[in-house]
N, C-alpha and C positions, 0 to 999 in steps of 0.2 A: 509491501513487496515492490510494486511498480514505483520507481523513483527513489526507492530506499535501498534495496539489495540489487536491483538492476536499473539502469538508466534508460527506461523504456517509454517514458511519457511522449517524446516526439513521435515515436512509431504509433502509439495509441491514437494520437491526434490525427496523423495521416490516415490511419485505418478507419477512424470514424468518418472522416470527410469522404473517403472513397466509398465506404459502404452506404452512407446516406445518399451520396450522389447516384449510386447504382439504383437506389429505390426512389429516385426522382426528387430528392430534397437537398438543395444546395445549402451549405452552412459555412459560416466563417469561423475562424479559430476563436474569435472573441465570443461568438454565440455558443460555441462548444464549451468553452471554459465556464461560462455562466450556467450552463445546464449539466455540467459534469459532476453530479452528486449521486452517491449511492452506487448500487451495482449496475451492470450493463443494461438490465431491463429497466431500471429506474431512469437511466439516461435516455433510453429510447422514448419512453413515455414523456419525459420532461421536454424533449425536443419536438416530438411529433404529436403529443396530445394523448389524453386518456381515452379517446374514441377508438383507438386501435384495438383490434382483437388480440387475445393472448397469442394466437398463432402468428399474427403479423409481427408482434413484438419479438417472439422467439426467432422468427426467420431473420429479421434484421439484426438482432443481437448475435445470433450464431454466425451470420455472414461477416459481421465486424470482427469477431474473434478469430475466424478462419483467416481473414486478411492479415490481422495482426500477427498471428503465429507464422505465417508465410513470410511476411516482411521482416520480422525480428530474428528469424532463425539464423541468418548469416552473421548477425550482430550479437548473438547470445554470449554474454559474459557478465560476471558479477561486478558491482561497484568495487573499485580498487580497495584492496585490503580486507575484503569480506571473508575470504577463506581462512586467513590467519586469525582474524577476529573470532570467527565461530569456533575454530579449533581451540582457541584459548578459553572460550566459555566452557567448552567440554572439559578441558584440563582443570579448570577451577570449579567445576560442578555447579555452574550457574544455570538454573532452569531457563529455557528459552522457548518462546512461542513466535509463530508467524501469524499475524492477524491482518487480513486484507479484504477489501471489497471485491476482489477478483473472484471469478467463478472457478470451479474445480478443474475444468479443462486447462485453464491458464496456469493455475497453481501447479498442477502436475507437470505441465510443460516446462515451467521455470525451475522448480525444485529438482526435478529429475534431470532436466537439461544441464543444470549446474552441478548435479550430484551432491546436493546439500540437505536432502531430506533427513538424514540421520542426525543432523545438528539441532533439529527442533523436536522438543518434547511434545508440543501441541501445535497443530495447524488449524486455523479457522478461516473459512471463506465467507464471501458475501451472502451465500444462500444458507448459512448456518445461523443467521440472526434475522430478526424481524426488522431491525432498524440499522441501516448502514452508517458509517462515519458521515457527519460529525457527531452522531449519537454515540455515547460511550459503551453501548451494549457489547460491542465486539471485544473491546479491551477488558471489560469486566468478566466476560465469559472466558477469555484467555487466562486471566488471573485465577478464576475459579478452577479451571481445568489444570492449571499448574499447582493448585493448592497453595497459593500465596496471597498475601494481602495486596490489593492494588497499590496501596501507598508505598509498598516496597518494590514497585516495578518502575523501570525506566523504558519508555517507548522511543523507538527510532522512527521519525516521521519526516516527510518531505513537503507536506501540504498543510494549508490552513485547516482543512477539515480534520486531518489527522491530529494536529496539535490540539484543536478544540476537543476532539473525542478523548484524547489522553488526559487532558486537563480535567474534563468532566468526570473521568474515571478516578481521579485522584492521583494520577501518575505524573512524574516529571518526564520531560522530553529532551532528546537529543535531536536537533534539527539537521537533516542531511540536505545540503544544497546541491541538488542535481539539476532538475528541470526548472524548479521555482527558485531562481537565483536571488531575486531581491523582493522580499515581502515584509510588510509591517509586522507580521506575526513573529518575526525573529526577536521582537522586543517583549514578547509574552513572558511573564515571570515564571511560567511553568517550563520554559525552555532553558535548560541549565548549560547547554553547550551547543555551538554551531560547528559542524564539520563539513568539509568538502567531500571526504570519503572516509573509509574505516581505518585508514592509516593515521588519521588525526586523533584517534582515541583507542585506548586499550581497555580490555574488560576490567582490569584492576581499578581503573579510574571510575568505573560505575559504582563499585562498592564504596569508594571514598566519597563520591557525590551523595550517595544515599545516607552515609553516616553524617555528613555535614548538614543535610537537610531533614 
């Protein structure tokens, strides 16, 4: 979701830095990227340590997400071409899932804010799985709930963790270059196409790629 259907990663970074500073912990962007694995609770523990109580983790995580939603609200818009792309998936009866490490407050905030909930047959959040990306559990669960073989799925991802998760699930990947502009993972053989936004690919192209591979 973040970085794939909305270009929200810079706002998440700013929100993390503000929230952690409020709780007395200064962090650099580099440190944040190094520890930005899993859901919001995983990130808090990765940065501040396992000694924190569950209540402390919940308080910091909740504050970060409140800051994010406030900051991002005036910028809320889909990645270019998304609405048309999703409309065409419906016209072609292509099953579609949203699988994200984000929590449900943020998922609801985004899909309802963009009015795109009806485009997804399945929505899975970070709290619906035991292991977040780069583990493939989330993608495998999405395929299971869509009642499709993972090998017949194409994942849209913007991050190395997402690409690794999709590859481990047996899926091919379309890499969306929003926040992560230049990364070595764009050479991964599981990445079948690199796009700047959804104007660069049509749903019909997906079926052609699956047939080729």
